C-alpha positions as CSV (number, residue, x, y, z in Angstrom):
1,M,-27.3,-72.7,-43.5
2,K,-26.0,-73.5,-40.1
3,F,-22.6,-72.3,-41.2
4,N,-24.2,-68.9,-42.2
5,V,-26.0,-68.6,-38.9
6,L,-22.9,-69.5,-37.0
7,L,-20.9,-66.9,-39.0
8,F,-23.6,-64.3,-38.4
9,N,-23.7,-65.0,-34.7
10,L,-19.9,-64.8,-34.6
11,L,-19.9,-61.5,-36.5
12,F,-22.7,-60.0,-34.4
13,S,-21.0,-61.0,-31.1
14,S,-17.7,-59.5,-32.3
15,S,-19.5,-56.2,-33.3
16,L,-21.4,-56.0,-30.1
17,S,-18.3,-56.6,-28.1
18,G,-16.5,-53.8,-30.0
19,H,-19.4,-51.4,-29.3
20,L,-19.4,-52.3,-25.6
21,K,-15.6,-51.9,-25.5
22,H,-15.9,-48.5,-27.2
23,Y,-18.6,-47.4,-24.7
24,K,-16.6,-48.5,-21.7
25,N,-13.6,-46.6,-23.1
26,H,-15.7,-43.6,-23.7
27,G,-17.0,-43.8,-20.2
28,K,-13.5,-44.1,-19.0
29,K,-12.6,-41.0,-21.0
30,C,-15.5,-39.1,-19.4
31,D,-14.1,-40.1,-16.0
32,Y,-10.7,-38.9,-16.9
33,S,-12.2,-35.7,-18.3
34,S,-14.1,-35.1,-15.1
35,S,-11.0,-35.9,-13.1
36,S,-9.0,-33.6,-15.4
37,L,-11.5,-30.8,-14.9
38,S,-11.4,-31.4,-11.2
39,S,-7.7,-31.5,-11.3
40,T,-7.6,-28.3,-13.5
41,S,-10.1,-26.7,-11.2
42,T,-8.1,-27.6,-8.1
43,S,-4.9,-26.5,-9.9
44,S,-6.6,-23.2,-10.9
45,S,-7.9,-22.8,-7.4
46,S,-4.5,-23.6,-6.0
47,S,-2.9,-21.2,-8.5
48,T,-5.5,-18.5,-7.6
49,S,-4.9,-19.2,-3.9
50,S,-1.2,-19.1,-4.4
51,S,-1.5,-15.9,-6.4
52,S,-3.8,-14.4,-3.8
53,S,-1.4,-15.6,-1.1
54,S,1.5,-14.2,-3.0
55,S,-0.4,-10.9,-3.5
56,S,-1.4,-10.9,0.2
57,S,2.2,-11.6,1.1
58,S,3.4,-8.9,-1.2
59,T,0.9,-6.5,0.2
60,S,1.7,-7.4,3.8
61,S,5.4,-7.1,3.1
62,T,4.9,-3.6,1.6
63,S,5.1,-1.0,4.4
64,L,6.0,2.6,5.0
65,P,9.8,3.3,4.7
66,V,11.5,3.1,8.1
67,V,12.7,6.5,9.2
68,T,15.7,6.5,11.5
69,G,17.5,9.3,13.3
70,T,17.1,11.7,16.2
71,I,13.6,12.9,16.8
72,S,13.3,16.7,16.6
73,T,13.1,18.6,19.8
74,D,12.7,22.0,18.3
75,G,10.4,21.4,15.3
76,T,13.1,21.4,12.7
77,C,13.9,18.5,10.4
78,G,15.3,17.6,7.1
79,K,18.5,17.4,5.1
80,D,19.1,21.2,5.2
81,S,18.5,21.6,8.9
82,V,21.4,22.0,11.3
83,N,20.8,18.8,13.3
84,K,19.2,16.7,10.5
85,Y,16.4,15.7,12.9
86,I,13.5,13.4,11.9
87,C,9.9,14.2,12.9
88,P,7.9,12.5,15.6
89,V,5.7,9.6,14.4
90,G,2.8,10.8,12.3
91,E,4.3,14.2,11.5
92,C,5.7,15.3,8.1
93,C,8.9,17.1,7.3
94,S,8.1,19.9,5.0
95,V,10.1,21.1,2.1
96,Y,11.2,24.0,4.3
97,G,12.4,21.7,7.1
98,W,9.6,21.9,9.7
99,C,7.6,19.1,11.4
100,D,3.9,19.3,11.5
101,V,0.7,17.9,9.7
102,G,-1.3,19.3,6.8
103,P,-0.9,19.7,3.1
104,E,1.8,22.3,3.3
105,Y,3.9,19.8,5.3
106,C,2.9,16.4,3.9
107,E,2.5,16.9,0.2
108,V,4.6,18.8,-2.3
109,G,8.3,18.7,-1.3
110,C,7.7,16.6,1.8
111,Q,11.0,15.0,2.9
112,S,10.1,11.3,3.3
113,A,13.5,10.4,4.7
114,F,12.7,12.6,7.8
115,G,9.0,11.9,8.4
116,T,5.7,10.7,7.1
117,C,4.5,12.0,3.6
118,G,1.4,11.7,1.5
119,A,-2.0,13.4,1.0
120,S,-3.6,11.4,3.8
121,S,-0.8,11.9,6.3
122,G,-1.8,13.7,9.5
123,T,-5.4,14.0,8.5
124,S,-6.7,12.2,11.5
125,S,-5.7,12.3,15.2
126,S,-6.5,10.6,18.4
127,S,-7.7,12.5,21.5
128,T,-4.1,12.4,22.8
129,S,-2.4,13.7,19.7
130,S,-1.5,17.3,19.1
131,P,-4.3,19.5,17.6
132,V,-4.5,19.9,13.9
133,S,-3.2,23.3,12.5
134,P,-6.0,25.9,12.8
135,T,-5.8,26.7,9.1
136,S,-4.3,25.3,6.0
137,I,-5.1,28.3,3.9
138,P,-1.8,29.8,2.6
139,V,-0.9,33.4,3.3
140,V,0.5,35.3,0.3
141,G,4.3,35.5,0.7
142,I,4.5,33.2,3.7
143,P,5.5,29.6,3.0
144,V,4.2,28.2,6.3
145,S,1.4,30.1,7.9
146,S,0.3,27.9,10.8
147,G,1.7,25.2,13.1
148,N,1.3,23.1,16.2
149,S,4.4,24.0,18.1
150,A,6.7,26.9,18.9
151,T,8.9,28.4,21.6
152,L,7.2,31.4,23.3
153,T,9.2,34.1,25.0
154,Y,8.8,37.9,25.4
155,F,10.9,41.0,24.4
156,T,11.1,44.7,25.3
157,D,13.2,46.3,22.5
158,T,12.4,49.9,21.7
159,T,13.3,49.7,18.1
160,T,12.2,46.9,15.7
161,H,13.0,45.5,12.3
162,C,9.6,46.3,10.8
163,Y,8.8,49.7,12.4
164,E,12.0,50.9,13.9
165,A,11.0,53.2,16.8
166,N,7.5,53.8,15.4
167,I,6.0,50.7,17.0
168,P,2.2,50.5,16.4
169,A,-0.2,50.4,19.4
170,G,-1.6,47.1,20.5
171,N,0.0,43.7,21.0
172,G,3.2,43.1,19.1
173,I,5.0,39.9,18.1
174,A,8.5,39.0,16.7
175,V,9.2,35.8,14.8
176,N,12.1,33.9,13.5
177,P,11.6,33.7,9.7
178,L,12.7,30.1,9.8
179,L,9.4,29.3,11.7
180,L,7.5,30.7,8.7
181,G,9.4,28.4,6.2
182,F,12.1,30.8,5.0
183,T,15.7,29.8,4.9
184,E,18.8,31.3,6.4
185,Q,20.0,32.0,2.8
186,Q,16.8,33.8,2.0
187,W,17.2,35.9,5.1
188,T,20.8,36.7,4.4
189,S,20.5,37.5,0.7
190,T,17.0,39.1,0.6
191,Y,15.3,40.0,3.9
192,S,17.9,41.0,6.4
193,G,18.3,44.3,4.5
194,S,14.6,44.7,3.8
195,K,12.8,47.3,6.0
196,F,9.5,45.5,5.6
197,P,9.8,41.8,4.8
198,P,6.6,39.7,4.0
199,W,5.9,38.8,7.6
200,C,5.9,42.4,8.9
201,G,2.5,43.8,9.6
202,K,0.8,40.4,9.5
203,Q,-1.5,39.4,12.4
204,L,-0.4,36.3,14.2
205,T,-2.5,34.4,16.8
206,V,-1.2,32.0,19.4
207,N,-3.5,29.6,21.2
208,V,-2.1,27.9,24.3
209,N,-3.9,26.3,27.3
210,G,-7.3,27.6,26.2
211,K,-6.2,31.2,25.9
212,S,-5.1,33.2,22.8
213,F,-2.8,36.2,22.1
214,T,-3.2,38.1,18.8
215,G,-0.7,40.7,17.8
216,T,1.0,42.4,14.8
217,I,4.4,41.1,13.7
218,I,6.6,44.1,14.4
219,D,10.0,42.5,14.6
220,T,12.3,39.7,13.4
221,C,14.3,37.4,15.6
222,D,17.5,37.2,13.5
223,P,18.3,33.6,12.5
224,V,21.9,34.5,11.8
225,G,22.7,37.4,14.2
226,N,23.8,40.9,13.7
227,P,24.1,42.6,17.1
228,F,23.6,46.3,17.6
229,P,22.8,48.6,20.6
230,D,19.3,49.6,21.3
231,P,19.3,53.4,20.7
232,V,17.2,54.0,23.8
233,T,18.5,51.5,26.4
234,G,21.9,50.9,25.0
235,E,21.3,47.2,25.5
236,L,22.9,45.0,22.8
237,I,20.1,43.5,20.6
238,G,19.9,41.8,17.3
239,G,22.0,38.8,18.2
240,K,21.3,35.3,16.8
241,C,17.9,34.0,17.7
242,D,18.2,31.3,20.4
243,Y,15.3,29.2,18.9
244,V,14.4,28.6,15.2
245,N,10.7,28.3,16.1
246,V,10.4,31.3,18.4
247,I,7.4,33.5,18.7
248,D,8.3,36.5,20.9
249,L,5.4,38.4,22.6
250,Y,6.1,42.1,23.0
251,G,6.3,44.0,26.2
252,E,4.4,43.7,29.4
253,A,1.3,42.5,27.6
254,G,3.3,39.6,26.3
255,R,4.9,38.7,29.6
256,T,1.6,38.9,31.4
257,F,0.0,36.6,28.9
258,L,2.7,34.0,29.4
259,Q,2.6,34.2,33.1
260,S,-1.2,33.8,33.2
261,T,-1.3,30.8,30.8
262,V,1.9,28.8,31.5
263,G,3.1,30.3,34.7
264,D,6.4,31.5,33.3
265,D,7.9,33.9,30.7
266,F,9.1,31.0,28.6
267,Y,7.2,28.1,27.1
268,Q,7.9,25.2,24.7
269,G,5.1,22.6,24.0
270,Q,1.8,22.1,22.5
271,L,0.0,25.1,21.1
272,T,-1.4,26.4,17.8
273,W,-0.4,29.5,15.9
274,S,-1.6,31.0,12.6
275,I,-1.0,34.0,10.5
276,A,-3.9,35.9,8.9
C-alpha cells in the first residue's frame, strides 16, 4: 500500500512538473510571439518609413528639367529659331518659337528644351512679373493672337501689302508674321505672294504704360526681305524686317502715340497686344 501511494505521488509529481514545464514554455512562446510581433511591427514601420523616405527622396530628387542656353532678348526661342534662344524663367517656348505664357505657348507643341511647359505653366504671376496675355481665345487663321512683348516702331509707306495704295482711314498697323506664329517658310511659299494674307484687315490692340492703340493691320513687315521702291516717294521699302516681333504703328498717329507713351518712336519692353 505504501508502495502504491509512493508510486502515485511520484507519478503525480512528474505529471505536475510536466504541465508546469509546458505552461512555462507556452508563456515563453507568448513572450517570443509578442517580441516577434513587436519586431515585425518595428520592421514594418521601419520598412514603411524607409519606403516613405525612399518615396520622399525620389520625389525630392524629381525636378523640372534644367534648361540651359542664352535667354531670349527678342521673344524668339526654340530649335527652329535663328539664335536658338531659351525663354526667361517661367515662360514657355511655343511650337512656333515664341516665349510667353498661356495655353497656346505652354501646352500642345511646347518646346520643353527651351522653356517651361505644362497646363499649369504661367498661370500665376507675382506683382513684379509681366502681365498675362489679355486673351487666350484663338483667332481663326492666326496661330498666336496675343502676347506680352513686342518691338514698337512706326512707318509711313504710301503703299501696303494688304491694301496697296488704298489704305483705309483710321489707325493702321504692320506686323511681322513671325510675331503671329507663322514661319519664314510659310511666308515664302504661301503668303508673300498673297494679296490678302490671314492677318490683313484684323484689328490689333497694343497696351503700353496704361495707354492703348488699336488699328487695322494694313501691311506686313517682310521677314525675308524683297525691297522695292515706294511708287510715291521713291524710297526703297520692303526690305527685311529688323525685328521678328515688330508691331509698326502707321503714320503720324502711330508716331504720336509712341512719343506720348514711351517718349520715343521706338520701344522694346513690357506691353500686351492682342488681335480680335
